[in-house]
C-alpha positions in Angstrom: 0.0 0.0 0.0 1.5 3.4 -0.9 2.0 6.2 1.6 -0.6 8.3 -0.2 -3.2 5.7 0.1 -2.5 5.0 3.8 -2.6 8.8 4.5 -5.9 9.1 2.6 -7.4 6.1 4.5 -6.2 7.5 7.8 -7.6 10.9 7.1 -11.0 9.4 6.0 -11.0 7.4 9.3 -10.2 10.4 11.4 -12.8 12.6 9.7 -15.5 9.9 10.0 -14.8 9.6 13.7 -14.8 13.4 14.1 -11.1 13.6 14.9 -9.6 16.8 13.7 -13.0 18.0 12.5 -14.8 20.9 14.3 -18.2 20.2 15.5 -20.9 22.9 15.6 -20.4 23.1 19.4 -16.6 23.9 18.8 -17.4 26.9 16.5 -18.1 30.4 17.2 -19.6 33.0 14.8 -19.0 36.8 15.1 -20.8 39.0 12.6 -19.5 42.6 12.4 -19.7 45.5 10.0 -16.5 47.4 9.0 -16.8 51.0 8.2 -13.8 51.6 5.8 -13.3 55.1 6.5 -9.4 55.2 6.5 -8.6 53.0 3.5 -5.7 54.5 1.5 -3.8 52.9 -1.5 -0.1 54.0 -1.8 1.0 53.8 -5.5 4.3 52.1 -5.5 5.1 51.6 -9.1 3.3 52.7 -12.3 0.8 55.4 -11.8 -2.6 54.1 -11.1 -3.7 50.6 -10.1 -0.7 48.3 -10.5 0.9 45.2 -9.1 2.6 46.1 -5.7 0.4 48.9 -4.7 -0.3 48.8 -0.9 -3.7 49.4 0.6 -3.6 50.2 4.5 -6.4 50.8 6.9 -7.2 51.2 10.6 -11.1 51.1 10.7 -13.8 50.9 13.3 -16.0 47.7 13.3 -19.7 47.6 14.6 -22.1 45.0 15.6 -24.2 43.2 12.9 -26.9 46.0 13.1 -24.1 48.5 12.3 -25.2 50.5 15.5 -22.6 49.8 18.4 -18.8 50.0 17.9 -17.3 46.6 19.0 -13.5 47.2 18.2 -11.1 48.1 15.3 -9.3 46.4 12.5 -5.7 47.3 11.4 -3.9 45.9 8.4 -2.6 46.0 4.8 -3.1 44.6 1.4 -0.7 44.2 -1.5 -2.2 44.4 -5.0 -1.4 41.1 -6.8 -3.7 41.2 -9.9 -4.7 44.5 -11.3 -8.4 45.1 -11.1 -9.0 41.7 -9.6 -7.4 40.8 -6.4 -5.3 41.9 -3.3 -3.6 39.7 -0.8 -4.2 41.0 2.9 -3.4 40.6 6.4 -5.1 42.2 9.4 -5.9 42.1 13.0 -9.4 42.5 14.5 -9.2 43.9 18.0 -12.1 43.4 20.2 -12.7 43.9 24.0 -11.8 40.3 24.8 -8.9 39.6 22.4 -7.6 39.8 18.9 -8.2 37.7 15.8 -5.8 37.7 12.8 -6.8 36.9 9.2 -4.8 36.5 5.9 -5.9 35.9 2.4 -7.4 37.3 -0.9 -9.6 40.4 -1.0 -11.4 40.4 -4.4 -12.5 43.5 -6.3 -15.8 41.8 -7.3 -17.7 39.4 -5.4 -17.2 38.0 -1.9 -13.9 37.0 -0.3 -13.0 34.2 2.2 -9.8 34.7 4.3 -8.3 32.3 6.6 -8.3 33.0 10.5 -4.7 32.5 11.3 -4.8 32.9 15.1 -6.0 35.0 18.0 -5.2 36.2 21.5 -7.3 36.4 24.7 -10.6 34.7 24.3 -9.6 33.8 20.6 -6.3 32.2 21.5 -5.8 29.1 19.4 -8.6 30.0 17.0 -8.6 29.0 13.3 -11.4 29.0 10.8 -12.4 31.5 8.1 -13.7 34.9 7.7 -16.2 35.7 5.1 -16.2 39.3 3.6 -19.1 40.9 1.7 -19.3 44.5 0.3 -22.5 46.2 1.7 -22.4 48.9 -1.0 -20.8 49.7 -4.4 -18.7 52.5 -2.8 -16.8 50.1 -0.7 -17.4 52.1 2.4 -18.9 49.2 4.4 -18.3 45.5 4.6 -19.9 42.5 6.4 -17.3 40.5 8.2 -18.4 37.0 9.3 -15.8 35.2 11.5 -16.4 31.5 11.8 -13.9 30.4 14.3 -13.1 26.8 15.1 -11.1 25.8 18.2 
């Protein structure tokens, strides 16, 4: 039996037994709205939108109703595909800890980023963050953090 086949069987058995797979009880969902008031693109090469440009931000985030401020985010993105995609990293800071994410931010459509870690109440967190533009201006975004522990 090849190593690949053995690994596939072991993974299948572990998944079937729930080993390594997060159950619904082990998942937390945090729904927030980012108000993108500070976003700035720094042109690093050719004039206009070009590979290597840097988007920086430090914005307030609000509850799902977009009424009560819950924390802030702080991060950066690098333009990787002109007119289509950025690669991003940022930290969400809430009263009980921080959550970091990394991944693509797409110019059109929704994006999904990986939760890469956390502090405080979110120490050891993984999972994904779903990003959805609330308007065409890009001034508000839905952030849905689905954390697994």
